[in-house]
Every structure is written in structure tokens, then in C-alpha cells.
C-alpha positions in Angstrom: -7.0 -30.9 15.1 -4.7 -29.9 18.0 -3.6 -26.3 17.4 -0.2 -27.1 18.8 0.5 -29.0 15.6 -0.3 -26.0 13.4 2.4 -24.0 11.8 2.9 -20.3 12.6 1.9 -17.3 10.5 4.9 -15.0 10.2 4.4 -11.4 9.1 7.5 -10.6 7.0 8.5 -7.0 6.5 9.5 -5.8 3.0 11.6 -2.8 2.0 9.9 0.6 1.5 12.7 1.9 -0.8 14.4 -0.1 -3.6 17.7 -1.8 -3.0 17.7 -1.2 0.8 17.3 -4.8 2.0 20.9 -5.0 3.2 20.4 -2.2 5.7 16.7 -2.3 6.7 15.9 -6.0 6.9 17.1 -7.2 10.4 18.9 -10.4 11.3 15.8 -11.7 13.1 14.0 -11.8 9.7 16.9 -13.5 8.0 17.1 -16.1 10.7 13.4 -17.0 10.4 13.0 -17.0 6.6 14.9 -20.2 5.8 12.3 -22.1 7.9 9.5 -20.8 5.7 8.7 -22.5 2.4 5.1 -21.2 1.9 4.2 -17.5 1.3 1.1 -15.4 0.9 2.0 -12.4 -1.2 0.4 -9.3 -2.8 2.4 -9.9 -5.9 4.2 -13.2 -6.4 6.7 -11.8 -8.9 8.0 -9.0 -6.6 7.9 -11.4 -3.6 10.2 -13.8 -5.4 12.5 -10.9 -6.3 12.7 -9.7 -2.7 13.4 -13.1 -1.3 16.0 -13.8 -4.0 17.7 -10.5 -3.1 18.3 -11.7 0.5 20.3 -14.7 -0.8 18.9 -17.0 1.9 17.5 -19.8 -0.3 19.4 -22.1 -2.5 16.5 -22.1 -4.9 13.6 -19.6 -5.0 11.8 -22.1 -7.4 11.3 -24.5 -4.6 9.2 -22.1 -2.6 5.4 -22.0 -2.7 3.5 -18.8 -3.3 -0.2 -17.9 -3.3 -1.8 -14.5 -3.9 -3.2 -12.6 -1.0 -4.3 -9.1 -2.0 -7.2 -6.7 -1.7 -9.3 -8.8 -4.0 -8.9 -12.1 -2.1 -12.2 -13.5 -1.1 -12.5 -14.7 2.5 -13.9 -17.9 1.1 -10.4 -18.6 -0.4 -8.7 -18.4 3.0 -9.3 -22.1 4.1 -7.4 -23.3 1.1 -4.6 -20.7 1.6 -4.2 -21.9 5.2 -3.9 -25.6 4.4 -0.1 -25.6 4.8 -0.5 -24.1 8.3 -3.0 -26.7 9.3 -0.5 -29.4 8.2 2.2 -27.9 10.4 4.1 -25.7 7.9 5.0 -22.2 8.7 3.6 -19.5 6.3 4.9 -16.0 5.7 2.8 -13.0 4.7 4.6 -10.6 2.4 3.3 -7.2 1.4 4.5 -5.1 -1.5 6.0 -2.5 0.9 6.6 -2.3 4.6 4.8 -4.3 7.3 2.0 -6.8 6.5 -1.3 -5.9 8.1 -0.6 -2.1 8.3 -2.3 -0.3 5.4 -2.2 -3.7 3.8 -4.5 -6.6 2.9 -2.5 -9.0 5.1 -4.8 -8.1 8.0 -7.4 -10.5 6.5 -5.0 -13.5 6.9 -4.1 -12.4 10.4 -7.7 -12.2 11.5 -8.4 -15.6 10.0 -5.4 -17.0 11.9 -6.6 -15.6 15.2 -10.1 -17.0 14.6 -8.6 -20.5 14.1 -6.1 -20.7 16.9 -3.0 -20.2 14.7 -0.1 -18.3 16.3 0.8 -15.0 14.6 4.4 -13.8 14.7 5.1 -10.2 13.6 8.7 -9.5 12.6 10.5 -6.2 13.0 11.0 -4.1 9.8 10.4 -0.8 8.2 7.0 0.9 8.3 6.8 4.1 6.3 3.9 5.3 8.4 5.8 5.0 11.7 9.1 6.3 10.2 7.2 9.4 8.9 5.5 10.0 12.3 8.9 9.7 14.1 10.5 12.2 11.7 7.6 14.7 11.7 7.8 16.2 15.2 4.0 15.9 15.4 2.0 14.2 18.1 3.1 10.5 18.3 0.9 9.8 21.3 -2.4 10.2 19.4 -2.6 9.7 15.6 -4.8 8.1 12.9 -4.0 6.8 9.5 -6.7 7.5 6.8 -5.2 5.8 3.7 -6.0 7.8 0.5 -8.0 11.0 0.3 -10.8 11.2 -2.3 -9.5 11.9 -5.8 -12.1 14.5 -6.6 -10.9 17.9 -5.4 -14.1 19.1 -3.8 -14.6 15.8 -1.9 -10.9 15.9 -0.8 -11.2 19.4 0.5 -14.2 18.5 2.7 -12.4 15.5 4.2 -9.3 17.6 4.8 -11.3 20.3 6.7 -13.2 17.7 8.7 -10.0 15.9 9.7 -8.3 19.2 10.6 -11.2 19.9 12.9 -10.8 16.5 14.5 -7.1 17.0 14.8 -7.6 20.2 16.6 -10.2 18.8 19.0 -8.3 15.6 19.8 -4.7 16.9 19.4 -4.4 14.1 16.9 -1.9 13.7 14.0 -3.6 12.7 10.7 -1.7 10.5 8.3 -2.2 9.9 4.6 -0.6 8.3 1.6 -0.9 9.0 -2.1 0.0 7.4 -5.4 3.5 8.9 -6.2 2.5 10.6 -9.4 -0.1 12.6 -7.4 2.2 13.7 -4.6 2.3 17.4 -5.6 -1.4 17.5 -6.3 -2.1 16.3 -2.8 0.4 18.8 -1.4 -1.4 21.6 -3.2 -4.8 20.5 -1.9 -3.5 20.3 1.7 -1.8 23.7 1.6 -4.9 25.3 0.0 -7.4 23.9 2.6 -5.5 23.7 5.9 -5.3 26.7 8.3 -2.1 28.7 8.4 -1.1 27.4 11.9 -1.6 23.7 11.1 1.7 21.9 10.9 2.1 19.9 7.8 4.8 17.2 7.3 5.8 15.3 4.2 8.2 12.4 4.1 9.4 11.0 0.8 11.6 8.0 -0.2 12.0 6.9 3.4 15.1 4.8 4.0 16.1 5.5 0.3 18.9 7.6 -1.2 16.5 10.6 -1.6 15.0 10.4 1.9 13.6 13.8 3.0 11.1 15.0 5.7 9.9 18.6 5.8 7.6 19.8 8.6 6.4 23.4 8.5 3.3 25.5 9.4 1.0 25.7 6.4 1.7 29.4 6.2 5.3 28.7 5.3 4.3 26.0 2.8 2.2 28.6 1.0 5.3 30.6 0.1 7.8 27.8 -0.3 8.9 26.5 -3.7 8.8 22.8 -3.0 8.1 19.9 -5.4 8.4 16.3 -4.6 9.5 13.4 -6.9 7.3 10.6 -7.9 8.4 8.4 -5.1 6.4 6.9 -2.1 5.4 9.6 0.3 3.6 10.0 3.6 1.6 13.2 4.4 0.8 14.2 8.0 -0.7 17.2 9.7 -1.5 18.4 13.2 -3.9 21.4 13.8 -2.4 23.7 16.4 
């Protein structure tokens, strides 16, 4: 089949804080979405709710959704891509932020590239980049490591190893955590990082409770800070 007859795979940004779609979802996304009737989503229920909140469709029920999440088998991708091969545009929607960044959408994007399907990323909020921007740490060289090990001893070893790498490479290290463990992770980082390492925490980015604090670890040790159970990004740079 001629690839020029294929649809395009659009990467649709989602909000990173509740009820912020009116201010963080740009007009470009709003212009593109009405031309998309097929979606791959981490969670269909929340994807429907998000699209409904934008008030761009006369009926959300007329849209087609399939699940694309961390458990999606690559063998399922040909069936998921059938609409694209028939000339329909398809949108990838993550639960939060930008598809393909700390997100299973990368699987679909890789498949699209392998089969000559055009991939179109759309502008929107990314908590990782927003936190990096707000941190004052090195934005020229950085790495995202996802979640640290849950076990304290394992986490401590990873923290020390990554701090060593940060010092050697002048590289900012980024992490995320399940919101209810925000303060546990903060305690682990403060306990295991050197006094001079700069530690930054961003919570509820773009939301009403948005806050970013960047201090040397020595100051964190004496500060009385507790973060709410909202999405957070943790960053550090060894000095």
C-alpha cells in the first residue's frame, strides 16, 4: 500500500493538573482534534472525559477508542493501526502530559516509524520539562530515570550511583514517584545525597498548588517541608 494514503499518528498532549485544559492545551491541538475520530489511550474512561472537557465534538460516543498501555503486546499493534492504514488519522493520548515521554505511547510511535506512517507531535505540557525549567539545574545535560526502587537499601544505592554520575557528567537527574510516596522519596534523597548537591522538587505543576523548591541538600536537612499527595518531579545536580 502507498504510504501517502495512510493516516497520520498524532501525539495528543493531556493535562498534568486537573481542570487546567482551558489554559494549557493550545489552539493547535484544538484545531487538529476534530479531524481525529480514532484514539489509542492508556485509559479510555479518562480519555473520553478529557476530550469531552474540550467541547470540540458534538458526540464523544461517536469516537473510537482502543487501549494502548504498558501491558499492550506488540502483536496487537497491527490491529490497532488498521484505521491508519485505511487513511484515518489516529491520536495517542496518555494519562498525563505528552505521549511517548515516560509513557507507553512510544511503542506506537516506533511501530509507526517502522511502517512509514507520519508521526506528528503536538505541543502541550510536560511535567518533566516544566520541572527542569523551574529547577535552575543543568538543562543542557539531563537524564530521566523514572521511578527509584521501592526498597530503601536499593534506592539508596541507586541515588548514590546517580549522584556520582551527575558529578562526573554535570548531569541533572530526574525522577517521579507515586504521589502518596512523595515525602518518603524526599526523605531518602535528603538522607543519601551530599550536602552540596542541589535538590529540586516540583509539585502540582500548572495546577493551583504549583510549587518548585530548589535548595542545597544541607538546607533541605533542616527545613520543615512536606509535600501533598499530588504529582511531583524530583531533580538533583551534584555540585
